[in-house]
C-alpha angles and dihedrals in degrees: 000000000000125000113195101316095330127096112229119205140145107282124237131185089270094052113121119237123196119223142153137223128231092279093053098253112149120236134179120225133179120233087243092056090053091050090048091052093049095049099036095083093255087102108017108198095167112105117254120213115199125185107222103189102140092355115132100175140018142173114229119223101175132067087233116045125175121191118205130185142063129339114272135189102231133017132178119204119194118204125194115288121260108289133159090226089067096056108138096004119140126214122193123201127187134171129201088210131050119255111203094203123027125182120199117208133186122158111245092357136092134215126232119197095005111160118241090223138028113238114213114264093000115122121222118203128195129188122202123229111191096191088075099015093241135143108215124198106249145175 
């Protein structure tokens, strides 16, 4: 079947996808190469569960991070450093326990709208914008 000037067929892992990089150059990728990228650790979409009993700081490595454990006074969360490869990516953080004081860290980037505390069982989502190296609170 053809839609406009595009062929439409059921995709397979060898199907070619068309994409572009941050400068607008067009590249072709296979579905398999996209899967490999997602699950290679470059972009870790698998949820990470971290026990925080006694933990005062951590570096997140997954786009979905869940902290479990007891309530603590202060907690520092380090996000990936500013990087053009992260443009548009969203990270979600949630804690099963309240953290009265939370510090958000990302080398060479800033945070806008970051809460001063983590509320138990309330997710916080940030999206990265590389044009101004900023993590914005997001839905």
